[in-house]
C-alpha positions as CSV (number, residue, x, y, z in Angstrom):
1,X,14.2,-23.3,-21.3
2,X,11.7,-25.4,-21.0
3,X,8.2,-24.3,-19.4
4,X,8.1,-26.3,-16.2
5,X,12.0,-25.0,-15.6
6,X,10.8,-21.3,-16.5
7,X,7.9,-21.8,-14.3
8,X,10.2,-22.7,-11.1
9,X,13.5,-20.4,-12.0
10,X,13.2,-18.5,-9.1
11,X,14.3,-21.8,-7.6
12,X,17.6,-21.9,-9.3
13,X,18.7,-19.1,-6.2
14,X,20.3,-20.6,-3.3
15,X,18.7,-17.4,-1.0
16,X,15.5,-18.2,-3.0
17,X,14.9,-21.9,-1.9
18,X,15.4,-20.7,1.5
19,X,13.1,-18.0,1.8
20,X,10.3,-20.0,0.0
21,X,10.9,-22.7,2.5
22,X,10.8,-20.8,5.4
23,X,7.6,-18.8,3.8
24,X,5.5,-21.6,3.8
25,X,6.3,-22.8,7.1
26,X,5.3,-19.3,8.3
27,X,2.3,-18.5,6.6
28,X,1.0,-22.1,7.6
29,X,1.8,-20.8,10.9
30,X,0.2,-17.5,11.1
31,X,-3.0,-19.0,9.5
32,X,-2.6,-21.7,12.3
33,X,-3.1,-18.5,14.6
34,X,-6.0,-16.7,12.8
35,X,-8.2,-19.8,12.7
36,X,-7.1,-19.8,16.9
37,X,-7.8,-16.0,17.0
38,X,-11.2,-15.7,15.8
39,X,-12.4,-19.5,16.9
40,X,-11.1,-18.1,20.8
41,X,-12.9,-14.4,20.0
42,X,-16.2,-16.2,18.8
43,X,-16.0,-18.6,22.0
44,X,-15.4,-15.7,24.6
45,X,-18.1,-13.5,23.2
46,X,-20.5,-15.4,20.8
47,X,-20.0,-12.2,18.1
48,X,-19.0,-12.0,14.4
49,X,-18.7,-8.7,14.5
50,X,-16.5,-9.0,17.6
51,X,-14.1,-11.1,15.5
52,X,-14.4,-8.4,12.7
53,X,-13.5,-5.7,14.8
54,X,-9.9,-7.8,15.3
55,X,-9.5,-7.7,11.7
56,X,-9.9,-3.8,11.7
57,X,-7.0,-3.6,14.6
58,X,-4.3,-5.8,12.7
59,X,-5.7,-3.5,9.6
60,X,-5.8,-0.2,11.2
61,X,-1.8,0.5,11.9
62,X,-1.0,0.0,8.0
63,X,-3.0,3.1,7.1
64,X,-1.8,5.5,9.6
65,X,2.2,3.8,9.6
66,X,2.4,2.0,6.6
67,X,4.7,4.8,4.9
68,X,6.9,5.0,8.3
69,X,7.3,1.3,7.4
70,X,8.3,2.2,4.3
71,X,11.0,4.9,4.9
72,X,12.4,2.7,7.3
73,X,12.8,-0.4,5.0
74,X,14.7,2.6,2.7
75,X,16.9,3.6,4.8
76,X,17.9,0.3,6.9
77,X,20.1,-2.7,5.9
78,X,17.2,-5.5,5.6
79,X,18.7,-8.3,7.3
80,X,18.3,-7.2,10.8
81,X,14.7,-5.7,10.4
82,X,13.4,-8.5,9.4
83,X,14.6,-11.0,12.0
84,X,14.1,-7.9,14.7
85,X,10.2,-8.2,13.0
86,X,10.2,-11.9,13.2
87,X,11.2,-11.6,16.9
88,X,8.4,-9.4,17.8
89,X,5.8,-11.7,16.2
90,X,7.2,-14.5,17.9
91,X,6.7,-12.6,21.1
92,X,3.3,-11.6,20.3
93,X,2.3,-15.2,19.5
94,X,3.7,-16.0,22.7
95,X,2.0,-13.8,24.7
96,X,-1.1,-14.9,22.9
97,X,-0.4,-18.4,24.3
98,X,-0.2,-17.1,27.6
99,X,-3.6,-15.5,27.4
100,X,-5.5,-18.2,26.3
101,X,-3.9,-20.5,28.6
102,X,-4.9,-18.2,31.5
103,X,-8.3,-18.9,31.0
104,X,-9.3,-15.1,30.4
105,X,-12.7,-14.3,29.8
106,X,-12.1,-10.6,28.2
107,X,-10.9,-10.2,24.5
108,X,-9.6,-6.4,25.3
109,X,-5.8,-8.3,25.4
110,X,-6.7,-10.0,22.3
111,X,-7.4,-7.0,20.9
112,X,-3.8,-5.7,22.4
113,X,-1.9,-8.1,20.5
114,X,-3.9,-7.7,17.5
115,X,-3.2,-4.3,17.4
116,X,0.6,-4.6,18.6
117,X,1.0,-7.1,15.5
118,X,-0.3,-4.4,13.3
119,X,2.3,-2.1,14.0
120,X,4.2,-4.8,13.6
121,X,3.7,-5.4,10.3
122,X,2.8,-2.1,9.2
123,X,6.6,-1.2,10.3
124,X,8.2,-4.3,9.4
125,X,6.2,-5.6,6.2
126,X,8.0,-3.3,3.7
127,X,11.2,-4.2,4.8
128,X,10.4,-7.7,4.8
129,X,9.1,-7.1,1.0
130,X,12.4,-5.4,-0.2
131,X,14.3,-8.0,1.3
132,X,12.5,-10.8,-0.5
133,X,13.3,-8.7,-3.8
134,X,17.1,-8.7,-2.9
135,X,17.2,-13.1,-3.0
136,X,16.7,-12.8,-6.5
137,X,17.9,-10.9,-9.4
138,X,15.5,-8.4,-10.8
139,X,14.9,-10.5,-14.2
140,X,13.4,-13.3,-11.9
141,X,11.4,-11.1,-8.9
142,X,8.2,-11.7,-11.0
143,X,8.4,-15.4,-10.9
144,X,9.7,-15.1,-7.1
145,X,6.4,-13.3,-6.4
146,X,4.1,-15.4,-8.5
147,X,5.6,-18.6,-6.6
148,X,5.1,-16.6,-3.0
149,X,1.8,-16.8,-4.4
150,X,1.6,-20.4,-5.1
151,X,3.4,-20.8,-1.7
152,X,0.7,-18.2,0.5
153,X,-2.1,-20.4,-0.7
154,X,-0.9,-23.7,-0.2
155,X,0.4,-22.2,3.5
156,X,-2.8,-21.3,3.9
157,X,-4.9,-24.4,3.0
158,X,-2.1,-26.1,5.0
159,X,-2.8,-24.0,8.0
160,X,-6.1,-23.9,8.2
161,X,-6.3,-27.8,7.7
162,X,-4.0,-28.1,10.8
163,X,-6.2,-25.2,12.8
164,X,-9.0,-27.7,12.2
165,X,-7.8,-30.9,13.2
166,X,-5.2,-29.8,16.2
167,X,-7.4,-26.9,18.2
168,X,-9.4,-29.9,19.8
169,X,-6.4,-31.6,20.9
170,X,-4.0,-28.8,22.1
171,X,-6.3,-25.7,22.3
172,X,-6.0,-22.7,20.9
173,X,-3.2,-21.8,23.2
174,X,-1.0,-24.7,21.8
175,X,-1.5,-23.4,18.3
176,X,-0.4,-20.0,19.3
177,X,2.9,-21.6,20.3
178,X,3.6,-23.4,17.2
179,X,3.0,-20.2,15.3
180,X,5.8,-18.6,17.4
181,X,8.1,-21.5,16.4
182,X,7.5,-20.8,12.7
183,X,9.0,-17.4,13.0
184,X,12.2,-18.9,13.9
185,X,12.2,-21.0,11.0
186,X,12.3,-17.8,8.8
187,X,14.9,-16.5,11.0
188,X,17.1,-19.5,10.6
189,X,16.6,-19.3,6.7
190,X,17.4,-15.5,6.8
191,X,21.1,-16.5,8.4
192,X,21.8,-19.3,6.3
193,X,21.5,-17.0,3.2
194,X,24.7,-16.3,1.5
195,X,25.6,-12.8,1.5
196,X,27.7,-12.8,-1.9
197,X,24.4,-13.7,-3.7
198,X,22.2,-10.7,-2.3
199,X,21.3,-8.5,-5.5
200,X,21.4,-5.6,-3.1
201,X,18.8,-2.6,-3.7
202,X,19.6,1.1,-3.5
203,X,19.4,2.4,-0.3
204,X,17.9,5.4,0.1
205,X,20.0,8.6,2.0
206,X,18.7,10.8,4.9
207,X,17.6,13.6,2.8
208,X,15.9,11.3,0.1
209,X,14.3,8.9,2.7
210,X,11.6,10.4,4.1
211,X,7.6,9.5,4.5
212,X,6.9,12.7,2.6
213,X,9.5,12.1,-0.5
214,X,7.6,8.9,-0.6
215,X,4.3,10.4,-0.9
216,X,5.5,13.1,-3.1
217,X,6.9,9.8,-5.9
218,X,3.7,8.3,-5.8
219,X,1.7,11.3,-6.0
220,X,3.7,12.3,-8.9
221,X,4.2,9.0,-11.0
222,X,1.2,9.5,-12.7
223,X,1.1,5.3,-14.3
224,X,1.5,4.5,-10.6
225,X,-1.6,6.2,-9.6
226,X,-3.6,4.7,-12.3
227,X,-2.3,1.0,-11.3
228,X,-2.9,2.0,-7.6
229,X,-6.2,3.0,-8.5
230,X,-6.9,0.1,-10.3
231,X,-6.0,-1.8,-7.8
232,X,-8.0,-0.2,-5.2
233,X,-11.1,-0.8,-7.0
234,X,-10.4,-4.5,-7.8
235,X,-9.6,-5.0,-4.5
236,X,-12.7,-3.5,-2.8
237,X,-16.0,-4.4,-4.8
238,X,-14.1,-7.1,-6.9
239,X,-12.8,-8.9,-4.3
240,X,-13.9,-10.0,-0.2
241,X,-15.3,-13.0,-1.8
242,X,-15.2,-14.1,1.4
243,X,-18.7,-12.0,2.2
244,X,-20.2,-12.7,-1.0
245,X,-19.7,-16.4,-1.4
246,X,-21.1,-16.6,2.4
247,X,-24.2,-14.2,1.4
248,X,-24.7,-16.3,-2.0
249,X,-24.3,-19.7,0.1
250,X,-26.8,-18.5,2.9
251,X,-29.0,-16.9,0.3
252,X,-29.9,-17.3,-3.4
253,X,-28.0,-20.7,-3.2
254,X,-29.4,-22.0,-0.1
255,X,-26.5,-24.2,0.4
256,X,-25.7,-23.7,3.8
257,X,-21.8,-24.3,6.0
258,X,-21.3,-27.0,3.6
259,X,-21.7,-25.1,-0.1
260,X,-19.7,-22.0,1.7
261,X,-17.1,-24.7,2.8
262,X,-17.0,-25.9,-1.0
263,X,-16.6,-22.7,-2.3
264,X,-13.6,-21.4,-0.5
265,X,-11.9,-25.0,-1.0
266,X,-12.8,-24.1,-4.6
267,X,-11.4,-20.7,-4.7
268,X,-8.3,-21.9,-2.8
269,X,-7.9,-24.1,-5.5
270,X,-8.3,-21.1,-7.9
271,X,-5.6,-18.7,-6.6
272,X,-3.1,-21.4,-6.5
273,X,-4.0,-22.1,-10.1
274,X,-3.3,-18.0,-10.6
275,X,-0.1,-18.0,-9.1
276,X,0.9,-20.7,-11.7
277,X,-0.7,-18.7,-14.0
278,X,1.6,-15.6,-13.3
279,X,4.8,-18.0,-12.7
280,X,4.6,-19.3,-16.5
281,X,4.7,-15.5,-18.1
282,X,8.2,-14.4,-18.8
283,X,7.2,-10.9,-18.3
284,X,4.2,-9.3,-16.0
285,X,2.9,-6.5,-18.5
286,X,0.8,-3.5,-18.3
287,X,-1.5,-5.0,-21.2
288,X,-1.2,-8.0,-18.7
289,X,-3.0,-6.0,-15.8
290,X,-5.3,-4.4,-17.8
291,X,-6.7,-7.7,-19.5
292,X,-6.8,-9.4,-16.2
293,X,-8.9,-6.7,-14.6
294,X,-11.2,-6.7,-16.9
295,X,-11.3,-10.4,-17.5
296,X,-12.4,-10.9,-13.6
297,X,-14.5,-7.8,-13.8
298,X,-16.7,-9.8,-16.4
299,X,-16.5,-13.2,-14.5
300,X,-17.8,-11.2,-11.3
301,X,-20.9,-9.7,-13.3
302,X,-21.3,-13.4,-14.7
303,X,-21.1,-15.2,-11.6
304,X,-24.0,-13.0,-10.1
305,X,-26.5,-15.0,-13.0
306,X,-25.3,-18.4,-11.8
307,X,-28.4,-20.3,-11.0
308,X,-26.2,-23.1,-8.9
309,X,-24.1,-23.9,-6.4
310,X,-21.7,-25.9,-9.1
311,X,-22.0,-23.4,-11.5
312,X,-20.9,-20.8,-9.5
313,X,-18.5,-22.8,-8.0
314,X,-17.2,-23.2,-11.6
315,X,-17.2,-18.9,-11.7
316,X,-15.0,-19.0,-8.8
317,X,-12.2,-20.8,-10.6
318,X,-11.3,-18.3,-13.1
319,X,-12.0,-15.1,-10.9
320,X,-9.6,-16.3,-8.2
321,X,-6.6,-17.4,-10.1
322,X,-7.3,-14.0,-12.4
323,X,-7.2,-12.0,-8.6
324,X,-3.9,-13.5,-7.6
325,X,-2.3,-13.1,-11.1
326,X,-3.9,-9.6,-11.1
327,X,-2.0,-8.8,-7.6
328,X,1.1,-10.4,-8.9
329,X,1.2,-8.3,-11.5
330,X,0.5,-5.3,-9.8
331,X,3.5,-5.9,-7.1
332,X,5.6,-6.5,-9.8
333,X,5.4,-3.4,-12.3
334,X,5.1,-1.3,-9.1
335,X,8.2,-2.2,-7.9
336,X,10.3,-3.4,-10.7
337,X,9.0,0.1,-12.6
338,X,10.4,2.5,-9.8
339,X,13.9,3.1,-8.3
340,X,15.3,0.8,-5.9
341,X,15.9,3.5,-3.0
342,X,12.0,4.1,-3.2
343,X,11.3,0.4,-3.3
344,X,10.6,-0.1,0.7
345,X,7.8,3.0,0.1
346,X,6.3,1.4,-2.8
347,X,5.7,-1.8,-1.3
348,X,4.2,0.6,1.6
349,X,1.8,2.2,-0.4
350,X,1.1,-1.0,-1.9
351,X,-0.3,-2.3,1.5
352,X,-1.8,1.0,2.1
353,X,-4.1,0.7,-0.8
354,X,-4.7,-3.1,-0.1
355,X,-6.0,-2.4,3.6
356,X,-7.7,0.7,2.7
357,X,-9.6,-1.9,-0.4
358,X,-10.6,-4.9,2.2
359,X,-11.7,-2.0,4.9
360,X,-14.0,-0.5,2.7
361,X,-15.0,-3.5,0.3
362,X,-16.2,-5.7,3.0
363,X,-19.0,-3.3,4.6
364,X,-19.8,-2.2,1.3
365,X,-20.2,-5.5,-0.5
366,X,-22.0,-6.8,2.9
367,X,-24.4,-3.9,2.9
368,X,-25.2,-4.4,-0.7
369,X,-25.9,-8.2,-0.2
370,X,-28.2,-7.2,2.6
371,X,-30.4,-4.7,0.8
372,X,-30.0,-5.5,-2.9
373,X,-29.0,-9.0,-2.2
374,X,-25.9,-10.8,-2.9
375,X,-26.7,-11.3,-6.8
376,X,-26.5,-7.7,-7.6
377,X,-23.8,-7.3,-5.5
378,X,-21.8,-9.3,-7.2
379,X,-23.2,-7.8,-10.6
380,X,-22.7,-3.7,-9.3
381,X,-18.8,-4.9,-8.2
382,X,-18.3,-6.6,-11.6
383,X,-19.4,-3.5,-13.6
384,X,-17.3,-1.2,-11.2
385,X,-14.5,-3.3,-12.3
386,X,-14.6,-3.8,-15.5
387,X,-15.1,0.4,-15.4
388,X,-12.1,1.0,-14.0
389,X,-10.3,-1.1,-16.5
390,X,-11.5,0.6,-19.1
391,X,-10.7,4.5,-17.6
392,X,-7.3,2.9,-16.5
393,X,-6.3,1.8,-20.4
394,X,-7.5,5.4,-21.2
395,X,-5.8,7.2,-18.5
396,X,-2.7,5.1,-19.5
397,X,-3.3,6.0,-23.1
398,X,-3.2,9.4,-22.4
399,X,-0.2,9.3,-20.7
400,X,1.9,7.8,-23.2
401,X,0.0,9.8,-26.1
402,X,-1.1,6.8,-27.9
403,X,-4.2,5.0,-28.5
404,X,-6.1,2.8,-26.2
405,X,-5.2,-0.2,-28.4
406,X,-1.6,0.8,-27.9
407,X,-1.6,1.7,-24.3
408,X,-2.4,-1.7,-23.6
409,X,0.3,-3.4,-25.1
410,X,3.2,-1.3,-23.6
411,X,6.0,-3.0,-21.7
412,X,7.7,-2.6,-18.3
413,X,9.5,0.8,-18.9
414,X,6.5,1.8,-21.1
415,X,7.4,5.4,-21.4
416,X,10.5,4.5,-22.9
417,X,9.0,1.8,-25.0
């Protein structure tokens, strides 16, 4: 198999091709709406804090209801749940359009929609992830996840660009209507998939499909706890670059909004490269996970020492690439090395950790940047990620009864290696 065909091997499957196309359309629409909502709130309040509050509204339900969504995903058939979630999201986008077009001066209705959207994501997100794992065979799932990262990055860039071009023309309401339409592309793709080509995951029974069973599984699976802890550290103090890039642009680099825009673009390019990096790997292993965590932590610590905008931007490329490849590897290992009937709750656990990391990391890095300076914040975060990677390697070594060097060479299913 050539390197090119290996990179895109998940696209050999009819159902995944439909899923990938729908995913690109949906992510593009989502980012159009994100910019539209942020701009609408900023226009109404003039407060960046108010924009941040809407993000909290979206993330909070995942922290509270995520495991219930995982339990539902493990017990219910995937296709109907996915379609129901898409219809709910389309309806919420239509409500947002109505709010924008009504000329409201209050942000409370917008917050209510954000909260409702968070509930839909919390309850439907694990089913979406579990369903996505059924459109390819297990051997191609890591590649599908990596390609999904590329599509998410491309959709983000495309959505932000389209929103910037369309907002002055059709306004926030028009952007929200466009996003509502994208959910029907996902529904059409799901309905067009061939049932005989699904790779069904075993469903949980009534006696084993509860939230408590999911929590017990996570807490009693040491290697998974180690991976989640490492991901939490890297996702909190080792991520949230929208905060540190803005602080560096406004502070030490003195590059203003133009510099921040450049850094955001470079970072987006890095995420695409990271998706390709993961896609070229035939296997995403624990060894790769530890190496990526260590390398991105080191790069972050070094980025705080960069003297100019261009040298700092150059460091953003490997950091962004490593972060995406790290995320893909965590998701692949957590899912593939867990029982099928526990898949939805494992996906929910990943979502909860990601939401908690984002909620903690943003304010923490912002506070460090304000008090100690953004350079020191980057260096503290980088050192914390380096330490977490080393501790994770030690923990995995102790779990397997091997040396640290042997532990980082463990393959999927490492307990049997």
